[in-house]
VOBATI-912152 format. One record per residue: x, y, z of N, C-alpha, C in turn; chain; residue in three letters. Coordinates in Angstrom, 1 decimal, decimal comma, always signed. Atoms other than C-alpha are relative to their C-alpha. Layout:
[[X; Y; Z]; [X; Y; Z]; [X; Y; Z]; "A"; "Ala"]
...
***
This chain:
[[+1,4; +0,5; -0,1]; [-2,3; +14,5; -7,1]; [-0,2; -0,6; +1,4]; "A"; "Met"]
[[+0,3; +0,5; -1,4]; [-4,0; +13,8; -3,8]; [-0,1; -1,5; +0,0]; "A"; "Ala"]
[[+0,0; +1,5; -0,1]; [-3,8; +10,3; -2,5]; [-1,2; -0,5; +0,7]; "A"; "Arg"]
[[+1,2; +0,6; -0,6]; [-6,8; +8,1; -1,7]; [+0,3; -0,6; +1,3]; "A"; "Pro"]
[[-0,1; +0,3; -1,4]; [-7,3; +7,3; +1,9]; [-0,3; -1,5; +0,3]; "A"; "Leu"]
[[+0,2; +1,4; -0,4]; [-7,1; +3,9; +3,5]; [-0,9; -0,1; +1,2]; "A"; "Ala"]
[[+0,9; +0,0; -1,1]; [-9,8; +4,6; +6,0]; [-1,0; -1,0; +0,1]; "A"; "Leu"]
[[+1,0; +1,0; +0,0]; [-11,7; +1,5; +5,4]; [-0,2; -0,4; +1,5]; "A"; "Ala"]
[[+0,0; +0,3; -1,3]; [-11,0; +1,2; +9,0]; [-1,4; -0,1; +0,6]; "A"; "Ala"]
[[+1,4; -0,1; -0,5]; [-14,5; +2,1; +9,7]; [-0,6; -1,4; -0,1]; "A"; "Leu"]
[[+0,4; +1,4; +0,2]; [-14,9; -1,3; +8,6]; [-0,2; -0,7; +1,3]; "A"; "Leu"]
[[+0,2; +0,6; -1,2]; [-14,3; -2,3; +12,0]; [-1,4; +0,1; +0,4]; "A"; "Ala"]
[[+1,4; -0,3; -0,1]; [-17,6; -0,8; +12,2]; [-0,8; -1,1; -0,6]; "A"; "Leu"]
[[+0,8; +0,9; +0,8]; [-18,8; -2,9; +9,6]; [-0,3; -1,2; +0,7]; "A"; "Ala"]
[[+0,2; +1,2; -0,7]; [-18,4; -5,8; +11,7]; [-1,1; +0,1; +1,0]; "A"; "Leu"]
[[+1,1; -0,3; -0,9]; [-21,1; -4,3; +13,8]; [-1,2; -0,7; -0,6]; "A"; "Leu"]
[[+1,2; +0,5; +0,7]; [-23,5; -5,7; +11,3]; [-0,7; -1,1; +0,8]; "A"; "Ala"]
[[+0,7; +1,0; -0,7]; [-24,2; -8,6; +13,6]; [-1,1; +0,4; +0,9]; "A"; "Pro"]
[[+1,1; -0,3; -0,9]; [-27,0; -6,8; +15,2]; [-1,2; +0,1; -0,7]; "A"; "Arg"]
[[+1,2; -0,2; +0,6]; [-29,6; -6,8; +12,7]; [-0,9; -1,2; +0,0]; "A"; "Ser"]
[[+1,1; +1,0; +0,0]; [-32,5; -9,0; +13,6]; [-1,1; +0,7; +0,5]; "A"; "Ala"]
[[+0,9; -0,9; -0,3]; [-35,7; -7,7; +14,3]; [-1,2; +0,4; +0,6]; "A"; "Gly"]
[[+1,3; -0,5; -0,5]; [-38,5; -5,6; +15,4]; [-0,6; +1,0; -1,0]; "A"; "Ala"]
[[+0,7; -0,9; +0,9]; [-40,7; -2,9; +13,9]; [+0,6; +1,4; +0,1]; "A"; "Glu"]
[[-0,6; -1,3; -0,1]; [-38,5; +0,0; +14,9]; [+0,5; +0,2; +1,3]; "A"; "Gly"]
[[-0,6; -0,2; -1,3]; [-36,6; +1,6; +17,8]; [-1,1; +0,0; +1,1]; "A"; "Pro"]
[[+0,9; +0,1; -1,1]; [-38,3; +0,7; +21,0]; [-1,1; -0,9; -0,1]; "A"; "Gly"]
[[+1,1; +0,9; +0,2]; [-40,7; -1,7; +19,5]; [+0,3; -1,4; +0,6]; "A"; "Ala"]
[[-0,2; +1,3; -0,5]; [-41,2; -5,2; +20,8]; [+0,7; -0,8; -1,1]; "A"; "Ala"]
[[-0,8; +0,7; +1,0]; [-38,7; -7,5; +19,1]; [-0,4; -1,4; -0,1]; "A"; "Thr"]
[[+0,3; +1,4; +0,2]; [-39,2; -10,9; +17,6]; [+1,2; -0,6; -0,7]; "A"; "Thr"]
[[-1,1; +0,6; +0,8]; [-36,7; -13,4; +16,2]; [-0,3; +0,0; -1,5]; "A"; "Ser"]
[[+0,2; -0,1; +1,4]; [-36,1; -12,9; +12,6]; [+0,5; -1,4; -0,7]; "A"; "Val"]
[[-0,5; +1,3; +0,5]; [-34,6; -16,4; +12,3]; [-0,3; -1,1; +1,0]; "A"; "Ala"]
[[+0,5; +0,9; -1,0]; [-36,6; -18,9; +14,2]; [+0,9; -1,3; -0,1]; "A"; "Thr"]
[[-0,9; +1,2; -0,1]; [-34,4; -21,8; +15,4]; [+1,5; +0,3; +0,2]; "A"; "Gly"]
[[-1,4; -0,4; -0,2]; [-31,1; -19,9; +15,5]; [+0,3; +0,0; +1,5]; "A"; "Leu"]
[[-0,3; +0,0; -1,5]; [-29,4; -20,6; +18,9]; [+0,6; +1,3; +0,4]; "A"; "Pro"]
[[-0,6; -1,1; -0,6]; [-28,4; -17,9; +21,2]; [+1,4; -0,4; +0,5]; "A"; "Ala"]
[[-1,4; +0,3; -0,5]; [-24,7; -17,6; +22,2]; [+1,0; +0,8; -0,7]; "A"; "Gly"]
[[-1,1; -0,7; +0,6]; [-21,3; -16,6; +21,0]; [+0,2; -0,4; -1,5]; "A"; "Ala"]
[[-0,3; +0,1; +1,4]; [-20,6; -16,1; +17,3]; [+1,3; +0,6; -0,4]; "A"; "Tyr"]
[[-1,3; -0,6; +0,4]; [-17,2; -15,6; +15,6]; [-0,1; +0,3; -1,5]; "A"; "Arg"]
[[-0,1; -0,3; +1,4]; [-16,5; -14,0; +12,3]; [+0,6; -1,1; -0,8]; "A"; "Leu"]
[[-0,6; +0,9; +1,0]; [-16,0; -16,4; +9,4]; [+0,8; +0,9; -1,0]; "A"; "Asp"]
[[-0,8; -0,9; +0,8]; [-13,1; -14,5; +7,9]; [+0,1; -0,4; -1,5]; "A"; "Arg"]
[[+0,0; +0,5; +1,4]; [-13,2; -16,6; +4,7]; [-1,2; +0,5; -0,8]; "A"; "Ala"]
[[+1,2; -0,5; +0,7]; [-16,7; -15,1; +4,0]; [-0,3; +1,4; +0,6]; "A"; "His"]
[[+0,2; -1,4; -0,5]; [-16,2; -11,5; +5,1]; [+0,8; +0,9; -0,8]; "A"; "Ala"]
[[-0,8; -1,0; +0,7]; [-15,0; -8,3; +3,4]; [-0,3; +1,3; +0,6]; "A"; "Ser"]
[[+0,1; -1,4; -0,6]; [-14,3; -4,8; +4,6]; [+0,6; +0,9; -1,0]; "A"; "Leu"]
[[-0,5; -0,9; +1,0]; [-14,0; -2,2; +1,9]; [-0,5; +1,5; +0,3]; "A"; "Thr"]
[[+0,4; -1,4; -0,2]; [-14,2; +1,6; +1,8]; [+0,2; +0,8; -1,3]; "A"; "Phe"]
[[-0,1; -0,9; +1,2]; [-14,6; +4,4; -0,7]; [+0,2; +1,4; +0,4]; "A"; "Arg"]
[[-0,1; -1,5; -0,1]; [-13,4; +8,0; -0,9]; [+0,0; +0,6; -1,4]; "A"; "Val"]
[[+0,1; -0,7; +1,3]; [-14,0; +10,5; -3,6]; [+1,4; +0,6; -0,4]; "A"; "Asn"]
[[-1,3; -0,5; +0,4]; [-10,9; +11,3; -5,6]; [-0,1; +1,0; -1,2]; "A"; "His"]
[[+0,0; -1,1; +1,0]; [-10,7; +14,7; -7,4]; [-1,4; +0,3; -0,6]; "A"; "Leu"]
[[+1,4; -0,1; +0,6]; [-14,5; +14,4; -8,0]; [-0,2; -0,8; -1,2]; "A"; "Gly"]
[[+0,1; +0,8; +1,3]; [-13,7; +11,9; -10,8]; [-0,4; -1,4; +0,3]; "A"; "Phe"]
[[+0,3; +1,4; -0,3]; [-14,1; +8,6; -9,0]; [-0,2; -0,3; +1,5]; "A"; "Ser"]
[[+0,1; +0,5; -1,4]; [-15,1; +6,8; -5,8]; [+1,1; -1,1; +0,1]; "A"; "Asn"]
[[-1,2; +0,9; -0,1]; [-11,7; +5,2; -5,1]; [-0,3; -1,1; +1,1]; "A"; "Tyr"]
[[+0,4; +1,1; -0,8]; [-12,2; +1,8; -3,5]; [+1,3; -0,8; +0,5]; "A"; "Thr"]
[[-1,1; +0,8; -0,6]; [-9,8; -0,1; -1,2]; [-0,5; -0,9; +1,1]; "A"; "Ala"]
[[+0,5; +0,9; -1,0]; [-9,9; -2,7; +1,6]; [+1,0; -0,3; +1,0]; "A"; "Arg"]
[[-0,9; +0,5; -1,0]; [-8,5; -4,1; +4,7]; [-0,2; -1,6; +0,0]; "A"; "Phe"]
[[+0,0; +1,4; +0,1]; [-7,6; -7,8; +4,8]; [+0,2; -0,8; +1,3]; "A"; "Thr"]
[[-0,2; +0,6; -1,3]; [-6,8; -8,5; +8,4]; [-0,9; +0,7; +1,1]; "A"; "Asp"]
[[+1,0; -0,5; -0,9]; [-9,8; -8,0; +10,7]; [-0,7; -1,2; +0,7]; "A"; "Phe"]
[[+0,7; +1,1; -0,7]; [-11,8; -10,0; +13,2]; [-1,2; +0,7; +0,8]; "A"; "Asp"]
[[+1,1; -0,5; -0,8]; [-15,0; -9,7; +15,2]; [-0,7; -1,1; +0,8]; "A"; "Ala"]
[[+0,7; +1,0; -0,8]; [-17,0; -11,5; +17,9]; [-1,4; +0,6; +0,3]; "A"; "Ser"]
[[+1,4; -0,5; -0,2]; [-20,7; -11,3; +18,6]; [-0,7; -0,9; +1,0]; "A"; "Leu"]
[[+0,9; +0,7; -0,9]; [-23,0; -12,3; +21,4]; [-1,4; +0,3; -0,4]; "A"; "Thr"]
[[+1,3; -0,2; +0,6]; [-26,5; -12,8; +20,1]; [-1,0; -0,9; +0,6]; "A"; "Leu"]
[[+1,2; +0,7; -0,3]; [-29,9; -13,8; +21,3]; [-1,0; +0,4; -1,1]; "A"; "Asp"]
[[+0,8; -0,3; +1,1]; [-32,0; -14,0; +18,1]; [-1,4; +0,5; +0,4]; "A"; "Pro"]
[[+1,3; -0,5; -0,5]; [-35,2; -13,5; +20,2]; [+0,0; +1,4; +0,5]; "A"; "Ala"]
[[-0,1; -1,3; -0,6]; [-33,9; -10,3; +21,6]; [+1,3; +0,7; -0,6]; "A"; "His"]
[[-1,2; -0,5; +0,8]; [-31,5; -8,8; +18,9]; [+0,5; +1,3; +0,5]; "A"; "Pro"]
[[-0,5; -1,3; -0,5]; [-31,4; -5,4; +20,6]; [+1,0; -0,1; +1,1]; "A"; "Gln"]
[[-1,0; +0,2; -1,1]; [-29,3; -6,9; +23,4]; [+1,3; -0,5; -0,5]; "A"; "Thr"]
[[-1,2; +0,5; +0,6]; [-26,6; -8,1; +21,0]; [+1,2; +0,9; +0,4]; "A"; "Ala"]
[[-1,2; -0,7; -0,3]; [-23,0; -7,1; +21,8]; [+1,1; -0,5; -1,0]; "A"; "Glu"]
[[-1,1; +0,4; +1,0]; [-20,1; -7,0; +19,2]; [+1,2; +0,8; +0,3]; "A"; "Val"]
[[-1,3; -0,7; +0,0]; [-16,5; -6,1; +19,3]; [+0,7; -0,4; -1,3]; "A"; "Thr"]
[[-0,7; +0,3; +1,3]; [-14,3; -5,8; +16,2]; [+1,4; +0,7; +0,1]; "A"; "Ala"]
[[-1,3; -0,6; +0,2]; [-10,6; -5,1; +15,4]; [+0,4; -0,1; -1,4]; "A"; "Thr"]
[[-0,6; -0,1; +1,4]; [-8,8; -4,1; +12,2]; [+1,4; +0,3; +0,1]; "A"; "Val"]
[[-1,5; -0,3; +0,0]; [-5,1; -4,1; +11,5]; [+0,2; +1,0; -1,2]; "A"; "Asn"]
[[-0,1; -0,9; +1,0]; [-4,5; -0,9; +9,6]; [+1,2; -0,2; -1,0]; "A"; "Pro"]
[[-1,2; +0,4; +0,9]; [-1,2; -2,3; +8,1]; [-0,5; -0,9; -1,1]; "A"; "Ala"]
[[+0,5; +0,9; +1,0]; [-3,4; -4,7; +6,1]; [-0,7; +0,7; -1,1]; "A"; "Ser"]
[[+0,6; -0,8; +1,1]; [-4,6; -1,9; +3,8]; [+0,5; -0,6; -1,3]; "A"; "Leu"]
[[-0,4; +0,6; +1,3]; [-4,7; -3,3; +0,3]; [-0,7; +0,8; -1,1]; "A"; "Thr"]
[[+0,5; -0,8; +1,1]; [-5,1; -1,4; -3,0]; [+0,1; -0,8; -1,3]; "A"; "Leu"]
[[-0,2; +0,6; +1,4]; [-5,7; -2,5; -6,6]; [+1,0; +0,8; -0,8]; "A"; "Asp"]
[[-1,0; -0,6; +0,9]; [-2,7; -1,8; -8,8]; [+0,6; +1,3; +0,5]; "A"; "Asn"]
[[-0,6; -1,2; -0,5]; [-0,9; +0,6; -6,5]; [+1,3; +0,3; -0,6]; "A"; "Pro"]
[[-1,3; -0,4; +0,4]; [+2,1; +2,6; -7,7]; [+1,0; -0,5; +1,0]; "A"; "Pro"]
[[-1,0; +0,4; -1,0]; [+5,4; +1,5; -6,1]; [+0,1; +0,9; +1,2]; "A"; "Pro"]
[[-0,1; -0,8; -1,2]; [+5,5; +2,6; -2,5]; [-1,3; +0,7; +0,5]; "A"; "Gly"]
[[+1,3; -0,7; -0,3]; [+1,9; +3,9; -2,5]; [-0,6; -0,5; +1,3]; "A"; "Phe"]
[[+0,7; +0,6; -1,2]; [+0,5; +1,4; +0,1]; [+0,8; +0,4; +1,2]; "A"; "Glu"]
[[-0,9; -0,4; -1,2]; [+3,5; +2,1; +2,4]; [-0,3; +1,4; +0,4]; "A"; "Ala"]
[[+0,2; -1,4; -0,3]; [+2,8; +5,8; +2,1]; [-1,3; +0,2; +0,7]; "A"; "Asp"]
[[+1,3; -0,1; -0,6]; [-0,9; +5,4; +3,0]; [+0,0; -0,6; +1,5]; "A"; "Leu"]
[[-0,1; +0,5; -1,3]; [+0,1; +3,3; +6,0]; [+0,9; +0,9; +0,9]; "A"; "Arg"]
[[-1,0; -0,8; -0,7]; [+2,6; +6,0; +7,1]; [-0,6; +1,1; +0,7]; "A"; "Gly"]
[[+0,4; -1,1; -0,9]; [+2,4; +9,1; +9,3]; [-1,0; +1,0; -0,5]; "A"; "Pro"]
[[+0,9; -1,0; +0,5]; [+0,5; +11,3; +6,9]; [-1,5; -0,5; +0,0]; "A"; "Ala"]
[[+1,3; +0,6; +0,2]; [-2,4; +8,9; +6,7]; [-0,4; -0,9; +1,2]; "A"; "Trp"]
[[+0,5; +0,9; -1,1]; [-3,2; +5,8; +8,9]; [+1,0; +0,0; +1,2]; "A"; "Leu"]
[[-1,1; +0,1; -1,0]; [+0,2; +5,9; +10,8]; [-0,2; -1,3; +0,8]; "A"; "Asp"]
[[+0,3; +1,3; -0,5]; [-0,2; +2,2; +11,3]; [+1,0; -0,5; +1,1]; "A"; "Ala"]
[[-1,1; +0,4; -1,0]; [+3,1; +1,9; +13,3]; [-0,4; +0,6; +1,3]; "A"; "Gln"]
[[+0,3; -0,7; -1,2]; [+2,0; +4,4; +15,9]; [-1,4; -0,4; +0,6]; "A"; "Ala"]
[[+1,4; +0,4; -0,4]; [-1,7; +3,2; +15,9]; [-0,3; -1,3; -0,6]; "A"; "Phe"]
[[+0,0; +1,3; +0,6]; [-1,5; -0,5; +15,2]; [-1,4; -0,7; +0,0]; "A"; "Pro"]
[[+1,3; +0,7; -0,1]; [-5,2; -1,3; +15,9]; [-1,1; +1,0; -0,1]; "A"; "Lys"]
[[+1,3; -0,7; +0,1]; [-8,6; +0,0; +14,9]; [-1,0; -0,9; +0,7]; "A"; "Ile"]
[[+0,9; +0,8; -0,7]; [-11,4; -1,1; +17,2]; [-1,4; +0,6; +0,0]; "A"; "Thr"]
[[+1,4; -0,4; -0,1]; [-15,1; -1,0; +17,6]; [-0,6; -0,7; +1,2]; "A"; "Phe"]
[[+0,7; +0,7; -1,1]; [-17,2; -1,7; +20,7]; [-1,5; +0,5; +0,0]; "A"; "Gln"]
[[+1,4; -0,5; +0,1]; [-21,0; -1,6; +20,4]; [-0,5; +0,4; +1,3]; "A"; "Ser"]
[[+0,6; -0,5; -1,2]; [-23,0; +0,3; +22,9]; [-1,5; -0,1; +0,0]; "A"; "Arg"]
[[+1,5; +0,1; +0,1]; [-26,6; +0,2; +21,6]; [-0,4; -0,5; -1,3]; "A"; "Arg"]
[[+0,6; +0,4; +1,2]; [-28,7; -1,4; +19,0]; [-1,5; +0,5; -0,1]; "A"; "Val"]
[[+1,4; -0,4; +0,2]; [-31,9; +0,1; +17,6]; [-0,6; -0,7; -1,2]; "A"; "Glu"]
[[+0,6; +0,7; +1,1]; [-34,2; -2,0; +15,5]; [-0,7; +1,0; -0,9]; "A"; "Met"]
[[+0,6; -0,9; +1,0]; [-35,3; -0,2; +12,3]; [-1,0; -0,7; -0,9]; "A"; "Thr"]
[[+0,9; +0,8; +0,8]; [-37,3; -3,0; +10,7]; [+0,1; -1,5; +0,3]; "A"; "Gly"]
[[-0,1; +1,4; -0,3]; [-37,9; -6,8; +10,7]; [+1,3; -0,6; -0,2]; "A"; "Pro"]
[[-1,3; +0,6; +0,3]; [-34,5; -7,5; +9,3]; [+1,1; +1,1; +0,0]; "A"; "Asn"]
[[-1,0; -1,1; +0,1]; [-32,6; -4,2; +9,9]; [+0,2; +0,6; +1,3]; "A"; "Ser"]
[[-0,3; -0,6; -1,3]; [-30,9; -2,4; +12,7]; [+1,0; +1,2; -0,2]; "A"; "Ala"]
[[-1,0; -1,0; +0,0]; [-28,9; +0,7; +13,5]; [+0,9; -0,3; +1,3]; "A"; "Arg"]
[[-0,9; +0,4; -1,1]; [-25,8; -0,1; +15,6]; [+0,9; +1,2; +0,3]; "A"; "Ile"]
[[-0,8; -1,2; -0,5]; [-24,2; +2,7; +17,7]; [+1,1; -0,5; +0,9]; "A"; "Ile"]
[[-1,1; +0,4; -0,8]; [-20,8; +2,2; +19,2]; [+1,2; +0,9; +0,0]; "A"; "Gly"]
[[-1,2; -0,8; -0,1]; [-17,4; +3,6; +20,1]; [+1,0; -0,6; -1,0]; "A"; "Asp"]
[[-0,9; +0,4; +1,0]; [-15,0; +3,5; +17,2]; [+1,3; +0,8; +0,2]; "A"; "Phe"]
[[-1,3; -0,6; -0,2]; [-11,3; +4,1; +17,7]; [+0,9; -0,2; -1,2]; "A"; "Thr"]
[[-0,8; +0,0; +1,2]; [-9,1; +5,1; +14,8]; [+1,1; +1,1; +0,1]; "A"; "Leu"]
[[-1,1; -1,0; -0,1]; [-5,7; +6,9; +14,7]; [+0,1; +0,6; +1,4]; "A"; "His"]
[[-0,1; -0,5; -1,4]; [-5,8; +7,2; +18,5]; [-1,2; +0,8; +0,5]; "A"; "Gly"]
[[+1,2; -0,8; -0,3]; [-9,2; +9,0; +18,5]; [-1,2; -0,9; +0,1]; "A"; "Val"]
[[+1,2; +0,7; -0,1]; [-12,4; +7,5; +19,8]; [-1,2; +0,9; -0,1]; "A"; "Thr"]
[[+1,2; -0,8; +0,2]; [-15,8; +8,8; +18,6]; [-1,2; -1,0; -0,2]; "A"; "Arg"]
[[+1,1; +0,9; +0,3]; [-19,3; +7,4; +18,4]; [-0,3; -0,1; -1,5]; "A"; "Pro"]
[[+0,3; +0,2; +1,4]; [-20,2; +5,9; +15,0]; [-1,3; -0,8; -0,1]; "A"; "Val"]
[[+1,3; +0,7; +0,2]; [-23,4; +4,5; +13,5]; [+0,1; -0,9; -1,3]; "A"; "Val"]
[[+0,0; +0,9; +1,1]; [-23,7; +1,5; +11,2]; [-1,4; -0,5; -0,3]; "A"; "Leu"]
[[+1,3; +0,6; +0,5]; [-26,8; +0,5; +9,2]; [+0,2; -1,4; -0,4]; "A"; "Glu"]
[[-0,2; +1,5; +0,3]; [-27,1; -3,3; +9,1]; [-1,3; -0,7; -0,4]; "A"; "Ala"]
[[+1,1; +0,8; +0,5]; [-29,3; -5,8; +7,3]; [+0,3; -1,4; +0,3]; "A"; "Val"]
[[-0,1; +1,4; -0,3]; [-29,8; -9,4; +8,5]; [-0,4; -0,8; -1,3]; "A"; "Phe"]
[[+0,2; +0,7; +1,3]; [-29,5; -11,6; +5,4]; [-0,5; -1,5; +0,2]; "A"; "Asn"]
[[+0,5; +1,3; -0,2]; [-30,5; -14,9; +7,0]; [+1,0; -0,9; +0,8]; "A"; "Gly"]
[[-0,8; +0,9; -0,7]; [-29,1; -17,9; +8,9]; [-0,6; -1,3; +0,2]; "A"; "Gly"]
[[+0,5; +1,3; -0,3]; [-29,5; -21,5; +10,0]; [+0,7; -0,5; +1,3]; "A"; "Tyr"]
[[-0,6; +0,6; -1,2]; [-28,9; -23,6; +13,1]; [+1,1; -1,0; -0,3]; "A"; "Ala"]
[[-1,0; +1,0; +0,4]; [-26,7; -26,0; +11,2]; [-0,4; -0,8; -1,2]; "A"; "Gly"]
[[+0,3; +0,7; +1,2]; [-26,4; -28,3; +8,3]; [+1,0; -1,2; +0,0]; "A"; "His"]
[[-1,0; +1,1; +0,0]; [-24,7; -31,8; +7,7]; [+1,4; +0,4; -0,6]; "A"; "Pro"]
[[-1,3; -0,4; +0,5]; [-22,0; -30,0; +5,7]; [+0,6; +1,3; +0,7]; "A"; "Met"]
[[-0,5; -1,2; -0,7]; [-21,7; -27,1; +8,1]; [-0,6; -0,1; +1,4]; "A"; "Asp"]
[[+0,6; +0,4; -1,2]; [-22,3; -28,4; +11,6]; [+0,0; +1,0; +1,1]; "A"; "Pro"]
[[+0,1; -1,1; -1,1]; [-22,7; -25,1; +13,5]; [-1,0; +1,0; -0,6]; "A"; "His"]
[[+0,9; -1,1; +0,4]; [-25,1; -22,1; +13,4]; [+0,8; +0,9; -0,9]; "A"; "Ala"]
[[-0,6; -1,0; +0,9]; [-24,4; -19,5; +10,7]; [-1,0; +1,1; -0,3]; "A"; "Arg"]
[[+0,8; -1,2; +0,2]; [-25,7; -16,0; +10,2]; [+0,8; +0,9; -1,0]; "A"; "Ile"]
[[-0,6; -0,9; +0,9]; [-25,0; -13,3; +7,6]; [-0,6; +1,4; +0,0]; "A"; "Gly"]
[[+0,4; -1,4; -0,1]; [-25,1; -9,5; +7,5]; [+0,6; +0,8; -1,1]; "A"; "Phe"]
[[-0,6; -1,0; +0,8]; [-24,5; -6,6; +5,2]; [-0,2; +1,3; +0,7]; "A"; "Ser"]
[[+0,0; -1,2; -0,8]; [-23,7; -3,2; +6,6]; [+0,7; +1,1; -0,7]; "A"; "Ala"]
[[-0,7; -1,2; +0,5]; [-22,7; +0,3; +5,6]; [+0,0; +1,1; +1,0]; "A"; "His"]
[[-0,1; -1,2; -0,9]; [-21,6; +3,5; +7,4]; [+0,8; +1,0; -0,7]; "A"; "Gly"]
[[-0,7; -1,1; +0,5]; [-19,9; +6,8; +6,9]; [+0,7; +0,7; +1,2]; "A"; "Ala"]
[[-0,7; -0,8; -1,0]; [-17,4; +9,0; +8,8]; [+0,8; +1,1; -0,8]; "A"; "Leu"]
[[-1,0; -1,0; +0,5]; [-15,3; +12,1; +8,3]; [+1,3; -0,3; +0,6]; "A"; "Asn"]
[[-1,3; +0,4; -0,4]; [-11,7; +11,2; +8,5]; [+0,7; +1,1; +0,8]; "A"; "Arg"]
[[-0,6; -1,1; -0,8]; [-10,8; +14,7; +9,8]; [-0,3; +0,0; +1,5]; "A"; "Ser"]
[[+0,4; +0,2; -1,4]; [-12,6; +13,9; +13,0]; [+0,8; -0,9; +0,8]; "A"; "Glu"]
[[-0,9; +1,0; -0,6]; [-10,1; +11,2; +13,6]; [+1,5; +0,4; -0,2]; "A"; "Phe"]
[[-1,4; -0,5; +0,1]; [-7,0; +13,4; +13,0]; [+0,7; -0,4; -1,3]; "A"; "Gly"]
[[-0,6; +0,3; +1,3]; [-6,5; +12,4; +9,3]; [-0,5; +1,0; -1,0]; "A"; "Ile"]
[[+0,6; -1,0; +0,9]; [-6,9; +15,5; +7,3]; [+0,9; +0,3; -1,2]; "A"; "Ala"]
[[-0,9; -0,2; +1,2]; [-4,1; +15,2; +4,7]; [-0,8; -0,1; -1,3]; "A"; "Tyr"]
[[+0,6; +0,1; +1,3]; [-5,3; +15,9; +1,2]; [-1,4; +0,4; -0,2]; "A"; "Gly"]
[[+1,4; -0,4; +0,1]; [-8,8; +17,2; +2,0]; [-0,1; +1,2; -0,9]; "A"; "Ile"]
[[+0,1; -1,1; +0,9]; [-9,8; +19,6; -0,8]; [-0,4; +1,3; +0,8]; "A"; "Pro"]
[[+0,3; -1,3; -0,5]; [-10,0; +23,3; +0,0]; [-1,5; +0,3; -0,3]; "A"; "Gln"]
[[+1,4; -0,4; +0,3]; [-13,6; +24,8; +0,2]; [-0,1; +0,5; -1,4]; "A"; "Pro"]
[[+0,3; -0,4; +1,3]; [-15,0; +25,1; -3,2]; [+0,8; -0,8; -1,1]; "A"; "Gly"]
[[-0,8; +0,7; +0,9]; [-12,5; +22,7; -4,7]; [-0,2; -1,5; +0,2]; "A"; "Ser"]
[[+0,0; +1,5; -0,1]; [-12,4; +18,9; -5,4]; [+1,4; -0,6; -0,2]; "A"; "Lys"]
[[-1,4; +0,4; +0,2]; [-8,6; +18,8; -5,8]; [+0,5; -0,7; +1,3]; "A"; "Met"]
[[-0,4; +0,7; -1,2]; [-7,9; +16,1; -3,3]; [-0,8; -1,2; +0,2]; "A"; "Gly"]
[[+0,7; +1,2; -0,4]; [-9,4; +13,2; -1,4]; [-1,0; +0,4; +1,0]; "A"; "Val"]
[[+1,2; -0,4; -0,9]; [-12,8; +13,6; +0,3]; [+0,3; -0,3; +1,5]; "A"; "Ser"]
[[+0,0; +0,2; -1,4]; [-13,1; +14,0; +4,0]; [-0,9; -1,2; +0,3]; "A"; "Asp"]
[[+0,9; +1,1; -0,3]; [-16,0; +11,6; +3,9]; [+0,5; -1,3; -0,5]; "A"; "Gly"]
[[-0,4; +1,4; +0,3]; [-15,4; +7,9; +3,9]; [-1,2; -0,9; +0,1]; "A"; "Val"]
[[+1,1; +0,9; +0,0]; [-18,0; +5,3; +3,0]; [+0,6; -1,4; +0,3]; "A"; "Glu"]
[[-0,4; +1,4; -0,4]; [-17,6; +1,8; +4,5]; [-1,1; -1,0; -0,4]; "A"; "Val"]
[[+1,0; +1,0; +0,4]; [-19,2; -1,3; +3,1]; [+0,5; -1,4; +0,6]; "A"; "Ile"]
[[-0,4; +1,2; -0,7]; [-19,2; -4,6; +5,0]; [-0,9; -1,2; -0,4]; "A"; "Ile"]
[[+0,8; +1,3; +0,1]; [-20,3; -8,2; +4,2]; [+0,6; -1,0; +1,0]; "A"; "Glu"]
[[-0,6; +0,8; -1,1]; [-19,9; -10,7; +7,0]; [-0,9; -1,2; +0,3]; "A"; "Ala"]
[[+0,7; +1,1; -0,5]; [-20,9; -14,2; +8,0]; [+0,7; -0,4; +1,3]; "A"; "Glu"]
[[-0,5; +0,4; -1,4]; [-20,6; -15,5; +11,6]; [-0,4; -1,4; +0,2]; "A"; "Phe"]
[[+0,2; +1,4; -0,4]; [-20,3; -19,1; +12,9]; [-0,3; +0,0; +1,5]; "A"; "Ser"]
[[+0,4; +0,0; -1,4]; [-22,1; -19,9; +16,1]; [+0,1; -1,3; +0,7]; "A"; "Gly"]
[[+0,0; +1,2; -0,8]; [-22,9; -22,7; +18,5]; [-0,1; -1,2; -0,9]; "A"; "Pro"]
[[+0,0; +1,2; +0,7]; [-22,5; -26,3; +17,4]; [-1,5; -0,4; -0,3]; "A"; "Asp"]
[[+1,3; +0,5; +0,4]; [-25,5; -27,8; +15,6]; [-0,4; -1,2; +0,7]; "A"; "Trp"]
[[+0,6; +1,2; -0,7]; [-27,7; -30,2; +17,5]; [-0,8; -0,7; -1,1]; "A"; "Lys"]
[[+0,7; +0,7; +1,1]; [-28,6; -32,7; +14,7]; [-1,2; -0,6; +0,5]; "A"; "Arg"]
[[+1,3; +0,6; -0,4]; [-32,2; -33,8; +14,9]; [+0,1; -1,5; +0,1]; "A"; "Pro"]
[[-0,1; +1,4; -0,2]; [-32,6; -37,3; +16,2]; [-0,8; -0,7; -1,2]; "A"; "Ala"]
[[+0,7; +0,7; +1,0]; [-33,6; -40,0; +13,7]; [+0,6; +0,0; -1,4]; "A"; "Gly"]
***
């Protein structure tokens, strides 16, 4: 039986989410979607972030797995979200499965799949942000997986944020994002079904990201 792929890597993508704030579409004038949020450097709050992926297994299920070791940084000006810049890294050795058979996770981290020893880092570097709505954006960037770098696109939604709170004395923003890639384009073709068959693990990989970022210190109102 073919083995599900650990390509959630695209997740690194997922961290791209930090660019959704908005305007009315690509090229349109942008306005802040979160009035009062400070511009500056934002770091991923890893306690409130998840990076999961799904691949089709035999045509019977959308097998879901995740990476647990990833990080991202974001430079954001909420008044001009199209200028945001984000970088992300994922440790492929952190692949985690639900109820794996003995040795299965090690196999997926091995040479036939992620080859995490030879390629110990998955990265993403944003290149362009296109606003697609008041709270949504398309993030285009360079994604490196399995030693191959290709452009990828992430669809992101800005979920909200604040400049700070007495119980959380720094700015905070949240995003949801999703994307897709073909793993064969990154040199991971093991187990892809033959044409006309579903006996295997799909070439296509769906990535789902949820992320919160912490930003500049809160300037508590006087009084």
